[in-house]
C-alpha positions in Angstrom: 0.0 0.0 0.0 1.6 3.3 -1.1 -1.0 5.6 0.4 0.2 7.5 3.5 -2.1 7.1 6.5 -3.5 10.4 7.7 -2.8 11.3 11.3 -6.5 11.1 12.4 -6.9 7.6 10.9 -3.7 6.5 12.6 -5.1 7.9 15.9 -8.4 6.1 15.3 -6.6 2.8 14.5 -4.7 2.9 17.9 -7.8 4.0 19.8 -9.8 1.3 18.1 -7.3 -1.4 19.1 -7.4 -0.3 22.7 -11.2 -0.8 22.9 -10.6 -4.6 23.1 -7.7 -4.7 25.5 -4.7 -2.7 26.9 -1.5 -3.0 24.9 2.1 -2.1 25.3 3.9 -0.1 22.6 5.4 -3.0 20.7 2.2 -5.1 20.4 0.3 -2.0 19.3 2.8 -1.4 16.6 2.7 -5.0 15.4 -1.1 -5.0 15.4 -1.2 -1.8 13.3 1.6 -3.0 11.0 -0.4 -6.1 10.1 -2.8 -3.9 8.1 -1.0 -0.5 7.6 2.5 0.3 6.3 4.0 2.1 9.3 7.4 1.9 10.9 7.8 1.1 14.6 9.2 4.7 15.1 6.0 6.2 13.7 3.7 4.9 16.4 5.5 6.1 19.6 5.0 9.9 18.8 1.3 9.0 18.1 1.0 7.3 21.5 2.7 10.3 23.3 0.3 12.7 21.6 -2.8 10.7 22.4 -1.7 10.5 26.0 -1.0 14.2 26.1 -4.5 14.9 24.8 -6.0 12.7 27.6 -7.2 10.0 25.2 -4.9 7.4 26.6 -3.4 6.6 30.0 -0.4 4.5 30.9 0.6 2.0 33.6 3.7 -0.1 34.0 3.8 -3.9 34.6 6.9 -5.9 35.4 8.0 -8.4 32.7 11.2 -10.4 32.9 13.0 -8.0 35.1 11.9 -4.9 33.2 8.8 -2.8 33.1 6.4 -2.7 30.1 4.4 0.5 29.6 0.8 -0.4 28.8 -1.7 2.0 27.2 -5.3 2.1 28.1 -8.2 4.0 26.5 -9.8 6.7 28.6 -13.5 7.8 28.5 -12.5 10.9 26.5 -10.5 8.5 24.2 -13.7 6.6 23.5 -15.5 9.8 22.7 -12.7 10.8 20.4 -12.9 7.4 18.7 -16.6 7.9 18.0 -15.7 11.3 16.4 -13.0 9.7 14.2 -15.3 6.9 13.2 -18.0 9.4 12.0 -15.4 11.4 10.2 -14.1 8.2 8.5 -17.6 7.3 7.3 -18.0 10.6 5.6 -14.5 10.7 4.2 -14.7 7.1 3.0 -18.0 7.7 1.2 -16.7 10.9 -0.5 -13.5 9.2 -1.7 -15.3 6.1 -2.9 -17.7 8.3 -5.0 -14.8 10.3 -6.4 -12.8 7.1 -7.3 -15.9 5.8 -9.1 -16.2 9.0 -11.1 -19.4 10.0 -9.3 -20.4 13.4 -8.1 -23.6 15.0 -6.9 -24.2 16.8 -10.2 
């Protein structure tokens, strides 16, 4: 896939994954990378921004002598996800129409 993923859709992808369960950074990256062409270094700034905006919170869990930082969706993160999903529906419909050569004329 050669299309660059817009920031809002990358945010929504992360928030959507976190509705099912908490993840640490590496597993989030691997889940997203299964479907979208992103590098590992791309996701960490996204996670920091989402946390700064209050859409995620973090906690640490010990694992093999080290701590793993887990990300959890907040209530405002769920609200933000609903907004992104609505925006995506509108955007997807508009792009699909344009790619099919259709307009409202």
